All heavy atoms as a GROMACS GRO file, in nm:
protein
  540
    1MET      N    1  11.420   7.710  10.008
    1MET     CA    2  11.371   7.622   9.907
    1MET      C    3  11.410   7.673   9.766
    1MET      O    4  11.414   7.791   9.745
    1MET     CB    5  11.218   7.606   9.919
    1MET     CG    6  11.164   7.508   9.815
    1MET     SD    7  10.987   7.477   9.827
    1MET     CE    8  10.977   7.388   9.979
    2ALA      N    9  11.438   7.582   9.680
    2ALA     CA   10  11.481   7.621   9.544
    2ALA      C   11  11.359   7.670   9.464
    2ALA      O   12  11.247   7.646   9.496
    2ALA     CB   13  11.542   7.501   9.474
    3ASN      N   14  11.391   7.739   9.356
    3ASN     CA   15  11.287   7.793   9.264
    3ASN      C   16  11.308   7.722   9.128
    3ASN      O   17  11.412   7.670   9.096
    3ASN     CB   18  11.298   7.940   9.251
    3ASN     CG   19  11.259   8.013   9.373
    3ASN    OD1   20  11.166   7.971   9.444
    3ASN    ND2   21  11.328   8.116   9.407
    4VAL      N   22  11.207   7.727   9.048
    4VAL     CA   23  11.208   7.669   8.912
    4VAL      C   24  11.151   7.771   8.817
    4VAL      O   25  11.053   7.841   8.849
    4VAL     CB   26  11.136   7.536   8.912
    4VAL    CG1   27  10.989   7.547   8.945
    4VAL    CG2   28  11.153   7.466   8.779
    5ARG      N   29  11.205   7.777   8.698
    5ARG     CA   30  11.154   7.866   8.590
    5ARG      C   31  11.046   7.787   8.512
    5ARG      O   32  11.070   7.676   8.470
    5ARG     CB   33  11.269   7.905   8.497
    5ARG     CG   34  11.227   8.003   8.386
    5ARG     CD   35  11.346   8.035   8.295
    5ARG     NE   36  11.461   8.076   8.372
    5ARG     CZ   37  11.498   8.204   8.391
    5ARG    NH1   38  11.423   8.298   8.340
    5ARG    NH2   39  11.601   8.231   8.462
    6VAL      N   40  10.931   7.852   8.500
    6VAL     CA   41  10.816   7.789   8.434
    6VAL      C   42  10.776   7.873   8.312
    6VAL      O   43  10.755   7.994   8.328
    6VAL     CB   44  10.694   7.771   8.529
    6VAL    CG1   45  10.576   7.711   8.456
    6VAL    CG2   46  10.738   7.688   8.648
    7LEU      N   47  10.761   7.810   8.198
    7LEU     CA   48  10.718   7.881   8.078
    7LEU      C   49  10.569   7.852   8.056
    7LEU      O   50  10.528   7.732   8.046
    7LEU     CB   51  10.795   7.830   7.954
    7LEU     CG   52  10.747   7.887   7.819
    7LEU    CD1   53  10.763   8.036   7.810
    7LEU    CD2   54  10.820   7.815   7.708
    8PHE      N   55  10.486   7.956   8.055
    8PHE     CA   56  10.347   7.944   8.026
    8PHE      C   57  10.323   7.976   7.881
    8PHE      O   58  10.366   8.080   7.834
    8PHE     CB   59  10.265   8.040   8.115
    8PHE     CG   60  10.270   8.004   8.262
    8PHE    CD1   61  10.370   8.061   8.340
    8PHE    CD2   62  10.179   7.918   8.318
    8PHE    CE1   63  10.373   8.032   8.474
    8PHE    CE2   64  10.185   7.887   8.450
    8PHE     CZ   65  10.282   7.943   8.532
    9THR      N   66  10.254   7.892   7.810
    9THR     CA   67  10.222   7.912   7.666
    9THR      C   68  10.067   7.888   7.653
    9THR      O   69  10.023   7.783   7.685
    9THR     CB   70  10.298   7.818   7.578
    9THR    OG1   71  10.434   7.832   7.604
    9THR    CG2   72  10.268   7.843   7.429
   10VAL      N   73   9.999   7.990   7.601
   10VAL     CA   74   9.852   7.982   7.597
   10VAL      C   75   9.805   8.025   7.461
   10VAL      O   76   9.840   8.134   7.411
   10VAL     CB   77   9.787   8.074   7.704
   10VAL    CG1   78   9.637   8.054   7.703
   10VAL    CG2   79   9.846   8.045   7.837
   11SER      N   80   9.720   7.941   7.398
   11SER     CA   81   9.655   7.976   7.272
   11SER      C   82   9.502   7.986   7.300
   11SER      O   83   9.434   7.880   7.299
   11SER     CB   84   9.680   7.868   7.168
   11SER     OG   85   9.821   7.862   7.134
   12PRO      N   86   9.452   8.100   7.332
   12PRO     CA   87   9.310   8.114   7.366
   12PRO      C   88   9.220   8.072   7.251
   12PRO      O   89   9.252   8.098   7.134
   12PRO     CB   90   9.293   8.264   7.396
   12PRO     CG   91   9.428   8.319   7.410
   12PRO     CD   92   9.519   8.228   7.336
   13LYS      N   93   9.111   8.009   7.283
   13LYS     CA   94   9.011   7.972   7.180
   13LYS      C   95   8.927   8.092   7.137
   13LYS      O   96   8.878   8.095   7.024
   13LYS     CB   97   8.917   7.866   7.234
   13LYS     CG   98   8.988   7.730   7.256
   13LYS     CD   99   8.895   7.627   7.305
   13LYS     CE  100   8.972   7.498   7.327
   13LYS     NZ  101   8.884   7.388   7.365
   14THR      N  102   8.920   8.194   7.220
   14THR     CA  103   8.847   8.316   7.195
   14THR      C  104   8.953   8.422   7.171
   14THR      O  105   9.042   8.443   7.255
   14THR     CB  106   8.758   8.359   7.308
   14THR    OG1  107   8.668   8.250   7.334
   14THR    CG2  108   8.682   8.484   7.278
   15PRO      N  109   8.947   8.496   7.061
   15PRO     CA  110   9.048   8.603   7.036
   15PRO      C  111   9.046   8.708   7.146
   15PRO      O  112   8.943   8.747   7.200
   15PRO     CB  113   9.005   8.664   6.902
   15PRO     CG  114   8.918   8.566   6.841
   15PRO     CD  115   8.853   8.489   6.951
   16CYS      N  116   9.165   8.753   7.182
   16CYS     CA  117   9.180   8.860   7.282
   16CYS      C  118   9.300   8.946   7.251
   16CYS      O  119   9.394   8.899   7.184
   16CYS     CB  120   9.184   8.806   7.424
   16CYS     SG  121   9.323   8.694   7.454
   17ASP      N  122   9.302   9.069   7.294
   17ASP     CA  123   9.409   9.160   7.275
   17ASP      C  124   9.518   9.149   7.381
   17ASP      O  125   9.632   9.177   7.358
   17ASP     CB  126   9.358   9.302   7.268
   17ASP     CG  127   9.275   9.331   7.148
   17ASP    OD1  128   9.295   9.267   7.044
   17ASP    OD2  129   9.183   9.416   7.156
   18ASN      N  130   9.476   9.108   7.498
   18ASN     CA  131   9.575   9.098   7.609
   18ASN      C  132   9.540   8.981   7.698
   18ASN      O  133   9.424   8.933   7.704
   18ASN     CB  134   9.586   9.222   7.687
   18ASN     CG  135   9.452   9.264   7.746
   18ASN    OD1  136   9.381   9.184   7.812
   18ASN    ND2  137   9.409   9.387   7.725
   19LEU      N  138   9.639   8.920   7.762
   19LEU     CA  139   9.618   8.809   7.848
   19LEU      C  140   9.714   8.824   7.967
   19LEU      O  141   9.832   8.860   7.947
   19LEU     CB  142   9.641   8.681   7.773
   19LEU     CG  143   9.593   8.549   7.834
   19LEU    CD1  144   9.443   8.551   7.849
   19LEU    CD2  145   9.638   8.431   7.754
   20TYR      N  146   9.666   8.795   8.084
   20TYR     CA  147   9.746   8.809   8.207
   20TYR      C  148   9.739   8.676   8.286
   20TYR      O  149   9.645   8.600   8.270
   20TYR     CB  150   9.691   8.917   8.296
   20TYR     CG  151   9.698   9.053   8.233
   20TYR    CD1  152   9.606   9.100   8.142
   20TYR    CD2  153   9.805   9.142   8.268
   20TYR    CE1  154   9.612   9.225   8.083
   20TYR    CE2  155   9.813   9.268   8.213
   20TYR     CZ  156   9.718   9.308   8.123
   20TYR     OH  157   9.724   9.435   8.068
   21ILE      N  158   9.837   8.656   8.369
   21ILE     CA  159   9.837   8.546   8.459
   21ILE      C  160   9.845   8.598   8.606
   21ILE      O  161   9.920   8.689   8.634
   21ILE     CB  162   9.954   8.442   8.433
   21ILE    CG1  163   9.939   8.320   8.519
   21ILE    CG2  164  10.087   8.508   8.446
   21ILE    CD1  165  10.033   8.209   8.481
   22VAL      N  166   9.766   8.538   8.692
   22VAL     CA  167   9.764   8.576   8.834
   22VAL      C  168   9.744   8.447   8.913
   22VAL      O  169   9.685   8.350   8.864
   22VAL     CB  170   9.652   8.679   8.860
   22VAL    CG1  171   9.510   8.619   8.840
   22VAL    CG2  172   9.665   8.742   8.999
   23GLY      N  173   9.798   8.442   9.035
   23GLY     CA  174   9.789   8.317   9.109
   23GLY      C  175   9.822   8.328   9.256
   23GLY      O  176   9.825   8.435   9.318
   24SER      N  177   9.850   8.211   9.309
   24SER     CA  178   9.864   8.192   9.453
   24SER      C  179  10.000   8.222   9.516
   24SER      O  180  10.019   8.201   9.638
   24SER     CB  181   9.820   8.049   9.487
   24SER     OG  182   9.911   7.958   9.427
   25THR      N  183  10.095   8.264   9.439
   25THR     CA  184  10.231   8.296   9.489
   25THR      C  185  10.261   8.444   9.475
   25THR      O  186  10.197   8.513   9.398
   25THR     CB  187  10.338   8.213   9.422
   25THR    OG1  188  10.346   8.253   9.285
   25THR    CG2  189  10.311   8.062   9.429
   26SER      N  190  10.369   8.487   9.539
   26SER     CA  191  10.408   8.628   9.526
   26SER      C  192  10.446   8.661   9.385
   26SER      O  193  10.411   8.767   9.333
   26SER     CB  194  10.524   8.661   9.619
   26SER     OG  195  10.640   8.588   9.588
   27SER      N  196  10.512   8.571   9.315
   27SER     CA  197  10.552   8.602   9.173
   27SER      C  198  10.431   8.600   9.079
   27SER      O  199  10.444   8.650   8.968
   27SER     CB  200  10.656   8.505   9.123
   27SER     OG  201  10.607   8.371   9.122
   28LEU      N  202  10.319   8.551   9.128
   28LEU     CA  203  10.192   8.555   9.046
   28LEU      C  204  10.094   8.656   9.104
   28LEU      O  205   9.977   8.661   9.062
   28LEU     CB  206  10.130   8.416   9.036
   28LEU     CG  207  10.212   8.313   8.957
   28LEU    CD1  208  10.145   8.178   8.963
   28LEU    CD2  209  10.235   8.358   8.814
   29GLY      N  210  10.139   8.740   9.199
   29GLY     CA  211  10.053   8.847   9.246
   29GLY      C  212   9.959   8.819   9.359
   29GLY      O  213   9.876   8.904   9.390
   30TYR      N  214   9.967   8.700   9.416
   30TYR     CA  215   9.872   8.667   9.530
   30TYR      C  216   9.727   8.697   9.492
   30TYR      O  217   9.653   8.753   9.572
   30TYR     CB  218   9.912   8.736   9.659
   30TYR     CG  219  10.034   8.679   9.726
   30TYR    CD1  220  10.140   8.756   9.756
   30TYR    CD2  221  10.041   8.541   9.757
   30TYR    CE1  222  10.251   8.703   9.824
   30TYR    CE2  223  10.151   8.487   9.818
   30TYR     CZ  224  10.255   8.570   9.853
   30TYR     OH  225  10.366   8.519   9.915
   31TRP      N  226   9.686   8.662   9.373
   31TRP     CA  227   9.544   8.677   9.327
   31TRP      C  228   9.506   8.822   9.305
   31TRP      O  229   9.390   8.848   9.283
   31TRP     CB  230   9.446   8.603   9.413
   31TRP     CG  231   9.468   8.455   9.418
   31TRP    CD1  232   9.506   8.385   9.527
   31TRP    CD2  233   9.454   8.363   9.311
   31TRP    NE1  234   9.516   8.249   9.493
   31TRP    CE2  235   9.485   8.237   9.363
   31TRP    CE3  236   9.414   8.374   9.178
   31TRP    CZ2  237   9.482   8.120   9.284
   31TRP    CZ3  238   9.413   8.260   9.103
   31TRP    CH2  239   9.444   8.136   9.155
   32ASN      N  240   9.597   8.916   9.314
   32ASN     CA  241   9.562   9.054   9.296
   32ASN      C  242   9.576   9.089   9.148
   32ASN      O  243   9.686   9.094   9.092
   32ASN     CB  244   9.653   9.144   9.377
   32ASN     CG  245   9.622   9.288   9.369
   32ASN    OD1  246   9.552   9.334   9.281
   32ASN    ND2  247   9.673   9.366   9.466
   33PRO      N  248   9.463   9.122   9.076
   33PRO     CA  249   9.472   9.150   8.935
   33PRO      C  250   9.563   9.267   8.902
   33PRO      O  251   9.625   9.273   8.792
   33PRO     CB  252   9.329   9.185   8.895
   33PRO     CG  253   9.245   9.119   8.996
   33PRO     CD  254   9.324   9.121   9.122
   34LYS      N  255   9.580   9.363   8.996
   34LYS     CA  256   9.670   9.471   8.975
   34LYS      C  257   9.814   9.433   8.971
   34LYS      O  258   9.901   9.505   8.921
   34LYS     CB  259   9.646   9.583   9.080
   34LYS     CG  260   9.512   9.650   9.073
   34LYS     CD  261   9.494   9.752   9.180
   34LYS     CE  262   9.357   9.815   9.169
   34LYS     NZ  263   9.334   9.912   9.267
   35LYS      N  264   9.849   9.314   9.021
   35LYS     CA  265   9.981   9.261   9.019
   35LYS      C  266   9.999   9.148   8.920
   35LYS      O  267  10.102   9.082   8.917
   35LYS     CB  268  10.019   9.211   9.160
   35LYS     CG  269  10.024   9.324   9.263
   35LYS     CD  270  10.064   9.269   9.397
   35LYS     CE  271  10.071   9.384   9.502
   35LYS     NZ  272  10.108   9.331   9.634
   36ALA      N  273   9.900   9.126   8.838
   36ALA     CA  274   9.906   9.021   8.734
   36ALA      C  275  10.013   9.048   8.632
   36ALA      O  276  10.051   9.168   8.607
   36ALA     CB  277   9.772   9.004   8.666
   37THR      N  278  10.071   8.946   8.576
   37THR     CA  279  10.174   8.959   8.473
   37THR      C  280  10.113   8.945   8.335
   37THR      O  281  10.038   8.851   8.305
   37THR     CB  282  10.278   8.848   8.490
   37THR    OG1  283  10.344   8.858   8.618
   37THR    CG2  284  10.387   8.857   8.382
   38GLN      N  285  10.144   9.041   8.250
   38GLN     CA  286  10.090   9.034   8.114
   38GLN      C  287  10.174   8.940   8.032
   38GLN      O  288  10.300   8.944   8.032
   38GLN     CB  289  10.088   9.174   8.046
   38GLN     CG  290  10.024   9.172   7.910
   38GLN     CD  291   9.999   9.307   7.855
   38GLN    OE1  292  10.052   9.409   7.901
   38GLN    NE2  293   9.922   9.316   7.746
   39LEU      N  294  10.108   8.848   7.959
   39LEU     CA  295  10.179   8.762   7.865
   39LEU      C  296  10.207   8.833   7.737
   39LEU      O  297  10.128   8.919   7.699
   39LEU     CB  298  10.095   8.633   7.838
   39LEU     CG  299  10.096   8.531   7.952
   39LEU    CD1  300  10.007   8.571   8.070
   39LEU    CD2  301  10.056   8.397   7.896
   40LYS      N  302  10.308   8.801   7.669
   40LYS     CA  303  10.346   8.858   7.541
   40LYS      C  304  10.293   8.772   7.428
   40LYS      O  305  10.310   8.647   7.433
   40LYS     CB  306  10.499   8.875   7.523
   40LYS     CG  307  10.564   8.948   7.641
   40LYS     CD  308  10.564   9.094   7.612
   40LYS     CE  309  10.653   9.162   7.719
   40LYS     NZ  310  10.589   9.271   7.783
   41TYR      N  311  10.240   8.832   7.325
   41TYR     CA  312  10.193   8.755   7.210
   41TYR      C  313  10.311   8.722   7.118
   41TYR      O  314  10.388   8.807   7.084
   41TYR     CB  315  10.088   8.833   7.133
   41TYR     CG  316  10.033   8.750   7.016
   41TYR    CD1  317   9.949   8.642   7.042
   41TYR    CD2  318  10.069   8.780   6.889
   41TYR    CE1  319   9.902   8.565   6.938
   41TYR    CE2  320  10.020   8.703   6.784
   41TYR     CZ  321   9.938   8.597   6.807
   41TYR     OH  322   9.890   8.519   6.705
   42ASN      N  323  10.323   8.594   7.085
   42ASN     CA  324  10.426   8.546   6.995
   42ASN      C  325  10.359   8.501   6.864
   42ASN      O  326  10.291   8.392   6.860
   42ASN     CB  327  10.503   8.430   7.058
   42ASN     CG  328  10.617   8.381   6.972
   42ASN    OD1  329  10.607   8.379   6.850
   42ASN    ND2  330  10.726   8.343   7.036
   43ALA      N  331  10.370   8.580   6.756
   43ALA     CA  332  10.302   8.553   6.630
   43ALA      C  333  10.355   8.426   6.566
   43ALA      O  334  10.279   8.357   6.494
   43ALA     CB  335  10.314   8.668   6.539
   44GLU      N  336  10.482   8.392   6.592
   44GLU     CA  337  10.540   8.273   6.527
   44GLU      C  338  10.470   8.143   6.571
   44GLU      O  339  10.458   8.048   6.491
   44GLU     CB  340  10.687   8.260   6.558
   44GLU     CG  341  10.774   8.367   6.489
   44GLU     CD  342  10.916   8.357   6.525
   44GLU    OE1  343  10.962   8.250   6.569
   44GLU    OE2  344  10.990   8.457   6.503
   45ILE      N  345  10.427   8.140   6.694
   45ILE     CA  346  10.358   8.022   6.743
   45ILE      C  347  10.208   8.048   6.772
   45ILE      O  348  10.141   7.957   6.823
   45ILE     CB  349  10.427   7.967   6.870
   45ILE    CG1  350  10.424   8.073   6.986
   45ILE    CG2  351  10.570   7.921   6.841
   45ILE    CD1  352  10.472   8.017   7.117
   46ASN      N  353  10.165   8.166   6.741
   46ASN     CA  354  10.020   8.203   6.757
   46ASN      C  355   9.975   8.175   6.902
   46ASN      O  356   9.870   8.113   6.924
   46ASN     CB  357   9.933   8.130   6.659
   46ASN     CG  358   9.796   8.190   6.650
   46ASN    OD1  359   9.776   8.310   6.671
   46ASN    ND2  360   9.698   8.108   6.622
   47ALA      N  361  10.055   8.228   6.999
   47ALA     CA  362  10.023   8.203   7.139
   47ALA      C  363  10.078   8.314   7.224
   47ALA      O  364  10.168   8.388   7.184
   47ALA     CB  365  10.078   8.070   7.182
   48PHE      N  366  10.022   8.328   7.345
   48PHE     CA  367  10.074   8.423   7.446
   48PHE      C  368  10.174   8.344   7.532
   48PHE      O  369  10.149   8.226   7.564
   48PHE     CB  370   9.962   8.478   7.531
   48PHE     CG  371   9.872   8.569   7.460
   48PHE    CD1  372   9.763   8.526   7.388
   48PHE    CD2  373   9.896   8.704   7.458
   48PHE    CE1  374   9.677   8.611   7.324
   48PHE    CE2  375   9.812   8.797   7.393
   48PHE     CZ  376   9.704   8.748   7.325
   49VAL      N  377  10.283   8.408   7.571
   49VAL     CA  378  10.385   8.340   7.654
   49VAL      C  379  10.435   8.429   7.767
   49VAL      O  380  10.435   8.552   7.755
   49VAL     CB  381  10.508   8.293   7.568
   49VAL    CG1  382  10.466   8.193   7.463
   49VAL    CG2  383  10.574   8.410   7.503
   50ALA      N  384  10.474   8.364   7.872
   50ALA     CA  385  10.537   8.435   7.987
   50ALA      C  386  10.623   8.332   8.062
   50ALA      O  387  10.586   8.216   8.065
   50ALA     CB  388  10.437   8.494   8.079
   51THR      N  389  10.732   8.380   8.119
   51THR     CA  390  10.816   8.295   8.206
   51THR      C  391  10.814   8.351   8.348
   51THR      O  392  10.826   8.470   8.365
   51THR     CB  393  10.961   8.293   8.156
   51THR    OG1  394  10.963   8.241   8.018
   51THR    CG2  395  11.050   8.205   8.240
   52LYS      N  396  10.788   8.264   8.442
   52LYS     CA  397  10.778   8.305   8.582
   52LYS      C  398  10.873   8.209   8.662
   52LYS      O  399  10.889   8.093   8.630
   52LYS     CB  400  10.638   8.294   8.635
   52LYS     CG  401  10.538   8.385   8.570
   52LYS     CD  402  10.572   8.535   8.577
   52LYS     CE  403  10.557   8.590   8.715
   52LYS     NZ  404  10.593   8.731   8.725
   53ILE      N  405  10.922   8.265   8.770
   53ILE     CA  406  11.003   8.185   8.869
   53ILE      C  407  10.905   8.148   8.982
   53ILE      O  408  10.846   8.234   9.044
   53ILE     CB  409  11.123   8.262   8.927
   53ILE    CG1  410  11.211   8.312   8.811
   53ILE    CG2  411  11.199   8.180   9.024
   53ILE    CD1  412  11.276   8.206   8.732
   54LEU      N  413  10.892   8.015   9.005
   54LEU     CA  414  10.799   7.962   9.103
   54LEU      C  415  10.871   7.874   9.201
   54LEU      O  416  10.974   7.818   9.168
   54LEU     CB  417  10.683   7.892   9.036
   54LEU     CG  418  10.602   7.967   8.939
   54LEU    CD1  419  10.499   7.878   8.866
   54LEU    CD2  420  10.529   8.080   9.004
   55PRO      N  421  10.814   7.857   9.321
   55PRO     CA  422  10.881   7.770   9.420
   55PRO      C  423  10.874   7.625   9.379
   55PRO      O  424  10.763   7.576   9.348
   55PRO     CB  425  10.800   7.796   9.548
   55PRO     CG  426  10.673   7.865   9.508
   55PRO     CD  427  10.699   7.928   9.370
   56ALA      N  428  10.986   7.559   9.378
   56ALA     CA  429  10.991   7.415   9.341
   56ALA      C  430  10.925   7.331   9.451
   56ALA      O  431  10.935   7.361   9.568
   56ALA     CB  432  11.134   7.372   9.323
   57GLY      N  433  10.854   7.232   9.407
   57GLY     CA  434  10.792   7.134   9.499
   57GLY      C  435  10.667   7.182   9.568
   57GLY      O  436  10.614   7.110   9.652
   58GLU      N  437  10.615   7.299   9.535
   58GLU     CA  438  10.494   7.347   9.592
   58GLU      C  439  10.379   7.349   9.493
   58GLU      O  440  10.403   7.366   9.372
   58GLU     CB  441  10.510   7.493   9.645
   58GLU     CG  442  10.601   7.503   9.768
   58GLU     CD  443  10.602   7.646   9.820
   58GLU    OE1  444  10.508   7.723   9.800
   58GLU    OE2  445  10.701   7.680   9.886
   59THR      N  446  10.258   7.332   9.542
   59THR     CA  447  10.140   7.343   9.454
   59THR      C  448  10.116   7.484   9.428
   59THR      O  449  10.107   7.566   9.525
   59THR     CB  450  10.019   7.273   9.521
   59THR    OG1  451  10.048   7.137   9.542
   59THR    CG2  452   9.896   7.287   9.430
   60VAL      N  453  10.099   7.523   9.304
   60VAL     CA  454  10.074   7.663   9.267
   60VAL      C  455   9.940   7.663   9.186
   60VAL      O  456   9.922   7.588   9.092
   60VAL     CB  457  10.184   7.720   9.181
   60VAL    CG1  458  10.156   7.858   9.130
   60VAL    CG2  459  10.316   7.717   9.260
   61GLU      N  460   9.851   7.753   9.229
   61GLU     CA  461   9.726   7.772   9.153
   61GLU      C  462   9.737   7.902   9.073
   61GLU      O  463   9.797   8.000   9.120
   61GLU     CB  464   9.608   7.778   9.249
   61GLU     CG  465   9.585   7.651   9.323
   61GLU     CD  466   9.470   7.658   9.415
   61GLU    OE1  467   9.420   7.767   9.450
   61GLU    OE2  468   9.422   7.554   9.458
   62TYR      N  469   9.676   7.904   8.953
   62TYR     CA  470   9.684   8.024   8.873
   62TYR      C  471   9.566   8.022   8.777
   62TYR      O  472   9.502   7.919   8.755
   62TYR     CB  473   9.816   8.032   8.795
   62TYR     CG  474   9.836   7.916   8.695
   62TYR    CD1  475   9.794   7.926   8.567
   62TYR    CD2  476   9.897   7.799   8.739
   62TYR    CE1  477   9.808   7.823   8.477
   62TYR    CE2  478   9.914   7.695   8.650
   62TYR     CZ  479   9.872   7.710   8.521
   62TYR     OH  480   9.890   7.605   8.433
   63LYS      N  481   9.536   8.142   8.720
   63LYS     CA  482   9.443   8.150   8.612
   63LYS      C  483   9.487   8.257   8.519
   63LYS      O  484   9.563   8.346   8.553
   63LYS     CB  485   9.300   8.177   8.672
   63LYS     CG  486   9.283   8.311   8.740
   63LYS     CD  487   9.145   8.326   8.788
   63LYS     CE  488   9.127   8.452   8.869
   63LYS     NZ  489   8.989   8.468   8.922
   64PHE      N  490   9.434   8.253   8.396
   64PHE     CA  491   9.457   8.351   8.295
   64PHE      C  492   9.334   8.443   8.290
   64PHE      O  493   9.222   8.398   8.295
   64PHE     CB  494   9.481   8.285   8.159
   64PHE     CG  495   9.604   8.200   8.161
   64PHE    CD1  496   9.593   8.061   8.166
   64PHE    CD2  497   9.731   8.253   8.159
   64PHE    CE1  498   9.703   7.979   8.167
   64PHE    CE2  499   9.844   8.175   8.165
   64PHE     CZ  500   9.826   8.037   8.167
   65ILE      N  501   9.359   8.571   8.279
   65ILE     CA  502   9.252   8.672   8.275
   65ILE      C  503   9.282   8.773   8.166
   65ILE      O  504   9.396   8.791   8.123
   65ILE     CB  505   9.238   8.742   8.412
   65ILE    CG1  506   9.366   8.819   8.452
   65ILE    CG2  507   9.196   8.646   8.521
   65ILE    CD1  508   9.355   8.903   8.576
   66THR      N  509   9.175   8.836   8.122
   66THR     CA  510   9.190   8.952   8.033
   66THR      C  511   9.146   9.079   8.111
   66THR      O  512   9.063   9.066   8.205
   66THR     CB  513   9.108   8.941   7.907
   66THR    OG1  514   8.970   8.928   7.942
   66THR    CG2  515   9.152   8.820   7.823
   67MET      N  516   9.201   9.190   8.078
   67MET     CA  517   9.161   9.317   8.146
   67MET      C  518   9.155   9.423   8.040
   67MET      O  519   9.232   9.424   7.943
   67MET     CB  520   9.264   9.353   8.251
   67MET     CG  521   9.266   9.260   8.367
   67MET     SD  522   9.365   9.317   8.506
   67MET     CE  523   9.532   9.291   8.449
   68LYS      N  524   9.067   9.519   8.061
   68LYS     CA  525   9.062   9.634   7.971
   68LYS      C  526   9.176   9.728   8.010
   68LYS      O  527   9.206   9.745   8.128
   68LYS     CB  528   8.927   9.705   7.982
   68LYS     CG  529   8.817   9.619   7.930
   68LYS     CD  530   8.688   9.696   7.936
   68LYS     CE  531   8.577   9.605   7.881
   68LYS     NZ  532   8.454   9.672   7.868
   69ASP      N  533   9.240   9.789   7.913
   69ASP     CA  534   9.346   9.885   7.935
   69ASP      C  535   9.298  10.013   7.998
   69ASP      O  536   9.190  10.054   7.994
   69ASP     CB  537   9.419   9.916   7.806
   69ASP     CG  538   9.493   9.794   7.757
   69ASP    OD1  539   9.532   9.705   7.840
   69ASP    OD2  540   9.511   9.781   7.636
   0.00000   0.00000   0.00000
């Protein structure tokens, strides 16, 4: 099956120092916070961003989390 590149852009309503994405696919860590991907803060757009490769045509569940360093 083909894959698709997905850009996640998040502007949290509550200030945070770090933001991660974790979810239901291998590229999103299979819900394991230790395998979560950290989003990068982009000051130009005042948002956190990350690009992930996900399976095309499949339902993917995900959530954004914060973690202490």
